[in-house]
Structures are given as C-alpha cells and as structure tokens.
C-alpha positions in Angstrom: -0.1 -0.2 0.0 1.4 3.8 -0.7 -0.1 6.8 0.4 0.5 10.0 -1.3 1.5 12.7 0.7 1.9 16.3 0.4 4.7 18.6 1.6 2.9 19.3 4.8 2.8 15.8 5.2 -0.9 15.3 4.3 -2.3 11.7 3.4 -3.9 12.6 -0.3 -4.4 9.5 -1.3 -4.0 5.7 -0.4 -3.4 3.1 -3.2 -2.0 0.0 -4.1 1.6 0.4 -6.4 5.2 1.4 -6.9 6.5 4.1 -4.5 6.5 7.6 -6.6 7.5 10.9 -5.6 5.9 12.2 -2.4 5.1 9.1 -1.6 5.1 6.8 1.6 5.3 3.2 1.7 2.7 2.2 4.2 4.8 0.3 6.6 3.0 0.4 9.8 4.7 3.4 12.0 5.9 1.7 15.4 3.0 2.7 17.4 0.3 0.5 15.3 -1.3 3.9 13.7 -2.5 3.5 9.9 -2.7 6.1 7.7 -6.2 7.5 6.2 -7.3 10.1 3.5 -7.3 13.5 4.7 -4.9 12.5 7.9 -1.3 13.1 7.6 1.7 11.9 8.8 3.8 13.2 11.4 7.9 12.0 10.7 8.9 13.6 14.1 6.6 10.8 16.0 6.7 8.5 13.3 2.9 8.3 13.3 -0.4 8.8 11.1 -2.5 11.2 12.4 -6.4 10.4 11.2 -7.9 13.4 9.9 -9.7 15.9 12.2 -13.1 14.7 13.0 -14.7 18.4 13.8 -13.1 21.9 13.4 -13.5 22.3 17.5 -11.7 19.2 18.1 -7.7 19.5 19.1 -5.1 17.2 18.8 -3.7 15.6 21.7 0.3 15.1 22.2 -0.9 11.2 22.2 -2.0 12.2 18.6 -5.8 12.1 19.3 -8.6 14.6 18.5 -10.1 15.1 21.8 -13.6 16.8 21.7 -13.7 20.3 23.7 -16.6 18.6 26.0 -15.7 15.0 27.3 -18.3 12.2 25.7 -20.4 11.1 28.8 -21.4 7.7 27.0 -20.3 5.5 23.6 -24.2 6.2 23.0 -23.6 9.4 22.0 -22.7 11.4 19.2 -21.0 14.9 18.7 -23.1 18.1 17.0 -20.8 20.2 16.2 -22.9 23.4 15.4 -24.2 22.9 19.4 -20.8 21.9 20.8 -22.3 19.4 22.9 -23.2 15.7 22.8 -26.5 14.0 22.1 -28.3 11.7 20.3 -28.5 8.1 21.4 -27.7 8.6 24.9 -30.2 10.7 25.5 -32.7 8.5 24.3 -31.5 5.3 25.6 -31.4 7.2 29.2 -35.3 8.2 28.2 -35.9 5.4 27.2 -34.4 3.3 30.8 -36.6 6.0 32.4 -39.7 5.1 31.3 -38.9 1.4 31.0 -38.7 1.5 34.7 -41.7 3.6 35.4 -43.7 1.3 33.1 -42.6 -1.9 35.5 -43.6 -0.6 38.3 -47.4 1.0 36.6 -47.6 -2.3 35.8 -47.1 -4.4 39.0 -49.2 -1.7 40.4 -52.0 -2.2 38.5 -51.2 -6.2 38.3 -52.0 -6.0 42.2 -55.2 -4.4 41.9 -56.6 -6.1 39.1 -58.9 -7.7 41.5 -61.1 -4.4 41.9 -62.5 -4.7 38.5 -63.9 -8.3 38.8 -67.8 -8.4 39.0 -67.7 -10.5 42.3 -65.5 -7.9 44.8 -67.6 -6.8 47.6 -66.8 -3.1 46.8 -69.1 -0.9 47.3 -69.7 1.7 43.9 -68.1 4.4 45.4 -65.0 2.1 46.4 -65.1 0.2 42.6 -65.0 4.2 41.4 -62.3 4.7 43.3 -60.0 2.0 42.4 -60.8 2.9 38.8 -59.7 6.3 39.0 -56.6 5.1 40.7 -56.1 2.8 37.9 -57.0 5.2 35.4 -54.2 7.8 36.9 -51.5 4.6 36.5 -52.1 3.9 33.0 -51.8 7.4 32.4 -48.6 8.2 34.1 -46.4 7.3 31.2 -47.5 10.1 29.6 -48.2 12.8 32.4 -45.0 12.0 34.8 -41.4 13.5 34.2 -39.4 10.6 35.9 -35.5 10.7 36.7 -33.2 8.1 37.7 -31.5 8.3 41.1 -27.5 7.6 41.7 -28.4 4.1 42.3 -30.4 4.0 39.5 -33.6 3.8 41.7 -36.7 5.4 40.1 -37.5 9.2 41.4 -39.1 12.3 40.3 -42.6 10.7 40.1 -45.5 11.3 42.1 -47.7 8.0 42.4 -51.5 7.9 43.0 -52.4 6.8 46.3 -54.7 3.3 46.7 -58.3 3.8 47.5 
C-alpha cells in the first residue's frame, strides 16, 4: 500500500502500487497507527494522524483528537453546531426511565386487578375510586417526568394513592 503525501504531510491518496515521488510506503509505524485519506503523517513521531473529525476538536500530545467536552456515553454523537453530545445516549437514558416507570406501574396495576372483578364486595364508590386510581396509573407514562437516581432507582414520579 502506498500513501501519497503532500509537502505538509497531508495524506492525499492511498493506493496499491509502487512508491513514487511524494509517496510513503505504508509500513505500520512503531505505534501501530494507520494511514487514512485526509489524515497526515508526523515524521517526528513516526505516526499517522487521523483526519480531524470536527473543527472544534484539538489534537492531544498523544496524537488523538479530543472534543471540547468529554463524551458522556458511547451512545452519543458529537453535534458540532451546538458543541455538545446528543443522540443515542439521551434517547437511551429516557427509555430507561420510562421502562422503569412502566415496570412499577404494571406491577401496581396487576396488584389491583382484583378490583375490576364483578364478584368483589366493593361498593360502587369504592369501585369508582379504584377505577380512578388505575386510570392515573395508566396515564403516568404520558404525564410523569421520571428521573433515575445515582443508584438507578426511579425518582421524580408522583404515584397515585391506593384507595
């Protein structure tokens, strides 16, 4: 493999073939870095530097591109216009909260299933109170704004009181 490199060390092209003028034979440098089109070769450190992923990222002394804000989760993607991470991580975290809410809500609904049976000894007022309680439970995913504590426990939800 041959990397065509300009005078500034920018990798212009990678191809199979013979070494030509302004080319570098692709032997892997001591540090194991690989050439990528748009990247550059640093002869002082004998390493290939990958292309800069975003204009705001800076090159560390170790030759890695670093974002201005540390990545909070591998499930996120950098958004250059807003200078922040978002995407998969936020959606995943929200899905975790809603999943935890639904699990508890479903357990509470299952525990109160008996109130809908026709052979219960509940008065019509009690049946109405239980129906209202169960409706509030069913509405929670669309009305609550759940959070997860440091221990992963669901918080920030006002649960309806059992009649």
